[in-house]
PyMOL commands that place a pseudoatom at each C-alpha (Angstrom):
pseudoatom trace, name=CA, resn=MET, resi=1, chain=A, elem=C, hetatm=0, pos=[3.080, 27.376, -68.483]
pseudoatom trace, name=CA, resn=LYS, resi=2, chain=A, elem=C, hetatm=0, pos=[2.504, 28.676, -65.168]
pseudoatom trace, name=CA, resn=VAL, resi=3, chain=A, elem=C, hetatm=0, pos=[3.499, 26.612, -61.733]
pseudoatom trace, name=CA, resn=PHE, resi=4, chain=A, elem=C, hetatm=0, pos=[2.365, 27.772, -58.238]
pseudoatom trace, name=CA, resn=ILE, resi=5, chain=A, elem=C, hetatm=0, pos=[4.301, 27.070, -55.668]
pseudoatom trace, name=CA, resn=GLY, resi=6, chain=A, elem=C, hetatm=0, pos=[3.066, 26.509, -52.086]
pseudoatom trace, name=CA, resn=ASN, resi=7, chain=A, elem=C, hetatm=0, pos=[4.014, 25.573, -48.489]
pseudoatom trace, name=CA, resn=LEU, resi=8, chain=A, elem=C, hetatm=0, pos=[6.957, 27.281, -49.137]
pseudoatom trace, name=CA, resn=SER, resi=9, chain=A, elem=C, hetatm=0, pos=[9.161, 27.937, -45.762]
pseudoatom trace, name=CA, resn=TRP, resi=10, chain=A, elem=C, hetatm=0, pos=[9.676, 31.392, -45.077]
pseudoatom trace, name=CA, resn=ASP, resi=11, chain=A, elem=C, hetatm=0, pos=[13.509, 30.576, -44.920]
pseudoatom trace, name=CA, resn=THR, resi=12, chain=A, elem=C, hetatm=0, pos=[13.320, 29.546, -48.666]
pseudoatom trace, name=CA, resn=ASP, resi=13, chain=A, elem=C, hetatm=0, pos=[14.626, 32.095, -50.990]
pseudoatom trace, name=CA, resn=GLU, resi=14, chain=A, elem=C, hetatm=0, pos=[14.556, 32.667, -54.839]
pseudoatom trace, name=CA, resn=GLN, resi=15, chain=A, elem=C, hetatm=0, pos=[17.700, 31.150, -55.292]
pseudoatom trace, name=CA, resn=ARG, resi=16, chain=A, elem=C, hetatm=0, pos=[16.850, 28.022, -53.586]
pseudoatom trace, name=CA, resn=LEU, resi=17, chain=A, elem=C, hetatm=0, pos=[13.977, 28.020, -55.877]
pseudoatom trace, name=CA, resn=ARG, resi=18, chain=A, elem=C, hetatm=0, pos=[15.656, 28.336, -58.896]
pseudoatom trace, name=CA, resn=ASP, resi=19, chain=A, elem=C, hetatm=0, pos=[17.881, 25.952, -58.040]
pseudoatom trace, name=CA, resn=LEU, resi=20, chain=A, elem=C, hetatm=0, pos=[14.905, 23.664, -57.882]
pseudoatom trace, name=CA, resn=MET, resi=21, chain=A, elem=C, hetatm=0, pos=[12.683, 24.109, -60.969]
pseudoatom trace, name=CA, resn=GLU, resi=22, chain=A, elem=C, hetatm=0, pos=[15.569, 24.952, -63.221]
pseudoatom trace, name=CA, resn=PRO, resi=23, chain=A, elem=C, hetatm=0, pos=[16.633, 20.944, -63.941]
pseudoatom trace, name=CA, resn=HIS, resi=24, chain=A, elem=C, hetatm=0, pos=[12.970, 20.909, -65.169]
pseudoatom trace, name=CA, resn=GLY, resi=25, chain=A, elem=C, hetatm=0, pos=[13.502, 23.553, -68.153]
pseudoatom trace, name=CA, resn=ASN, resi=26, chain=A, elem=C, hetatm=0, pos=[13.805, 26.647, -68.817]
pseudoatom trace, name=CA, resn=ILE, resi=27, chain=A, elem=C, hetatm=0, pos=[12.236, 29.235, -66.511]
pseudoatom trace, name=CA, resn=GLU, resi=28, chain=A, elem=C, hetatm=0, pos=[11.162, 32.439, -68.312]
pseudoatom trace, name=CA, resn=GLU, resi=29, chain=A, elem=C, hetatm=0, pos=[10.119, 33.976, -64.988]
pseudoatom trace, name=CA, resn=LEU, resi=30, chain=A, elem=C, hetatm=0, pos=[10.467, 33.139, -61.027]
pseudoatom trace, name=CA, resn=ARG, resi=31, chain=A, elem=C, hetatm=0, pos=[8.460, 34.926, -58.637]
pseudoatom trace, name=CA, resn=LEU, resi=32, chain=A, elem=C, hetatm=0, pos=[8.569, 34.554, -55.086]
pseudoatom trace, name=CA, resn=ILE, resi=33, chain=A, elem=C, hetatm=0, pos=[5.474, 36.326, -53.247]
pseudoatom trace, name=CA, resn=THR, resi=34, chain=A, elem=C, hetatm=0, pos=[6.547, 38.906, -50.572]
pseudoatom trace, name=CA, resn=ASP, resi=35, chain=A, elem=C, hetatm=0, pos=[4.563, 40.696, -48.026]
pseudoatom trace, name=CA, resn=ARG, resi=36, chain=A, elem=C, hetatm=0, pos=[4.281, 44.575, -49.015]
pseudoatom trace, name=CA, resn=ASP, resi=37, chain=A, elem=C, hetatm=0, pos=[5.260, 46.030, -45.604]
pseudoatom trace, name=CA, resn=THR, resi=38, chain=A, elem=C, hetatm=0, pos=[7.578, 43.562, -43.996]
pseudoatom trace, name=CA, resn=GLY, resi=39, chain=A, elem=C, hetatm=0, pos=[9.291, 41.477, -47.184]
pseudoatom trace, name=CA, resn=ARG, resi=40, chain=A, elem=C, hetatm=0, pos=[8.589, 38.687, -46.061]
pseudoatom trace, name=CA, resn=SER, resi=41, chain=A, elem=C, hetatm=0, pos=[8.197, 35.553, -47.670]
pseudoatom trace, name=CA, resn=ARG, resi=42, chain=A, elem=C, hetatm=0, pos=[4.497, 34.660, -47.725]
pseudoatom trace, name=CA, resn=GLY, resi=43, chain=A, elem=C, hetatm=0, pos=[5.259, 31.173, -48.220]
pseudoatom trace, name=CA, resn=PHE, resi=44, chain=A, elem=C, hetatm=0, pos=[4.228, 30.851, -51.956]
pseudoatom trace, name=CA, resn=ALA, resi=45, chain=A, elem=C, hetatm=0, pos=[5.990, 31.368, -55.628]
pseudoatom trace, name=CA, resn=PHE, resi=46, chain=A, elem=C, hetatm=0, pos=[5.148, 31.138, -59.305]
pseudoatom trace, name=CA, resn=ALA, resi=47, chain=A, elem=C, hetatm=0, pos=[7.411, 29.870, -62.090]
pseudoatom trace, name=CA, resn=THR, resi=48, chain=A, elem=C, hetatm=0, pos=[7.065, 30.388, -65.708]
pseudoatom trace, name=CA, resn=PHE, resi=49, chain=A, elem=C, hetatm=0, pos=[8.156, 27.331, -68.080]
pseudoatom trace, name=CA, resn=SER, resi=50, chain=A, elem=C, hetatm=0, pos=[8.703, 27.948, -71.676]
pseudoatom trace, name=CA, resn=SER, resi=51, chain=A, elem=C, hetatm=0, pos=[6.341, 25.196, -71.952]
pseudoatom trace, name=CA, resn=SER, resi=52, chain=A, elem=C, hetatm=0, pos=[4.025, 22.864, -71.070]
pseudoatom trace, name=CA, resn=ASP, resi=53, chain=A, elem=C, hetatm=0, pos=[5.750, 20.021, -70.588]
pseudoatom trace, name=CA, resn=GLU, resi=54, chain=A, elem=C, hetatm=0, pos=[8.591, 21.476, -68.752]
pseudoatom trace, name=CA, resn=GLY, resi=55, chain=A, elem=C, hetatm=0, pos=[5.727, 22.693, -65.949]
pseudoatom trace, name=CA, resn=MET, resi=56, chain=A, elem=C, hetatm=0, pos=[4.573, 19.586, -66.163]
pseudoatom trace, name=CA, resn=ALA, resi=57, chain=A, elem=C, hetatm=0, pos=[8.247, 17.796, -65.255]
pseudoatom trace, name=CA, resn=ALA, resi=58, chain=A, elem=C, hetatm=0, pos=[8.376, 20.063, -62.448]
pseudoatom trace, name=CA, resn=ILE, resi=59, chain=A, elem=C, hetatm=0, pos=[4.926, 19.230, -61.114]
pseudoatom trace, name=CA, resn=GLU, resi=60, chain=A, elem=C, hetatm=0, pos=[5.182, 15.876, -61.254]
pseudoatom trace, name=CA, resn=ALA, resi=61, chain=A, elem=C, hetatm=0, pos=[8.862, 15.555, -60.137]
pseudoatom trace, name=CA, resn=LEU, resi=62, chain=A, elem=C, hetatm=0, pos=[8.564, 17.974, -57.066]
pseudoatom trace, name=CA, resn=ASN, resi=63, chain=A, elem=C, hetatm=0, pos=[4.683, 18.019, -55.902]
pseudoatom trace, name=CA, resn=GLY, resi=64, chain=A, elem=C, hetatm=0, pos=[4.570, 16.878, -52.275]
pseudoatom trace, name=CA, resn=SER, resi=65, chain=A, elem=C, hetatm=0, pos=[8.602, 16.889, -51.967]
pseudoatom trace, name=CA, resn=GLU, resi=66, chain=A, elem=C, hetatm=0, pos=[10.242, 18.031, -48.904]
pseudoatom trace, name=CA, resn=VAL, resi=67, chain=A, elem=C, hetatm=0, pos=[11.969, 21.620, -49.017]
pseudoatom trace, name=CA, resn=ASP, resi=68, chain=A, elem=C, hetatm=0, pos=[13.672, 23.398, -45.987]
pseudoatom trace, name=CA, resn=GLY, resi=69, chain=A, elem=C, hetatm=0, pos=[11.328, 21.226, -43.649]
pseudoatom trace, name=CA, resn=ARG, resi=70, chain=A, elem=C, hetatm=0, pos=[8.331, 21.579, -45.525]
pseudoatom trace, name=CA, resn=ASN, resi=71, chain=A, elem=C, hetatm=0, pos=[6.026, 19.601, -48.028]
pseudoatom trace, name=CA, resn=LEU, resi=72, chain=A, elem=C, hetatm=0, pos=[5.688, 21.285, -51.244]
pseudoatom trace, name=CA, resn=ASN, resi=73, chain=A, elem=C, hetatm=0, pos=[2.255, 21.803, -52.881]
pseudoatom trace, name=CA, resn=VAL, resi=74, chain=A, elem=C, hetatm=0, pos=[3.407, 22.285, -56.733]
pseudoatom trace, name=CA, resn=ASN, resi=75, chain=A, elem=C, hetatm=0, pos=[0.247, 22.586, -59.862]
pseudoatom trace, name=CA, resn=GLU, resi=76, chain=A, elem=C, hetatm=0, pos=[-0.692, 24.571, -62.255]
pseudoatom trace, name=CA, resn=ALA, resi=77, chain=A, elem=C, hetatm=0, pos=[-1.499, 28.281, -61.598]
pseudoatom trace, name=CA, resn=ARG, resi=78, chain=A, elem=C, hetatm=0, pos=[-4.814, 29.153, -61.702]
pseudoatom trace, name=CA, resn=GLU, resi=79, chain=A, elem=C, hetatm=0, pos=[-6.307, 32.583, -62.328]
pseudoatom trace, name=CA, resn=ARG, resi=80, chain=A, elem=C, hetatm=0, pos=[-7.319, 34.691, -59.313]
pseudoatom trace, name=CA, resn=GLU, resi=81, chain=A, elem=C, hetatm=0, pos=[-10.647, 34.985, -59.262]
pseudoatom trace, name=CA, resn=PRO, resi=82, chain=A, elem=C, hetatm=0, pos=[-12.042, 38.680, -59.179]
pseudoatom trace, name=CA, resn=ARG, resi=83, chain=A, elem=C, hetatm=0, pos=[-12.910, 39.624, -55.037]
pseudoatom trace, name=CA, resn=GLN, resi=84, chain=A, elem=C, hetatm=0, pos=[-16.506, 39.839, -54.743]
pseudoatom trace, name=CA, resn=GLN, resi=85, chain=A, elem=C, hetatm=0, pos=[-17.658, 43.578, -53.538]
pseudoatom trace, name=CA, resn=ARG, resi=86, chain=A, elem=C, hetatm=0, pos=[-18.505, 44.094, -50.380]
pseudoatom trace, name=CA, resn=ASN, resi=87, chain=A, elem=C, hetatm=0, pos=[-21.586, 46.581, -49.777]
pseudoatom trace, name=CA, resn=ARG, resi=88, chain=A, elem=C, hetatm=0, pos=[-20.243, 49.046, -47.038]
pseudoatom trace, name=CA, resn=TRP, resi=89, chain=A, elem=C, hetatm=0, pos=[-24.011, 50.175, -45.695]
for i in range(1, 89): cmd.bond("trace and resi %d" % i, "trace and resi %d" % (i + 1))
show_as sticks, trace
zoom trace
């Protein structure tokens, strides 16, 4: 199950996220999303757990919790909707 972790402090790094998520289950993949130009965190990440039960446990435990001065928004990740093409006329 893929979990979205939002409202992260720019100071929160991947190791801090891993330490927060691992008690709730086996993490198959963890990606802290960064700005491609600056390399700075964009304030959100994705964690993929081995099972839905593990993902739900992380959501229940961490949604709304304070980490590095910010209240986390943790929920099931949704597929990003395709961007609308703009007419350039």
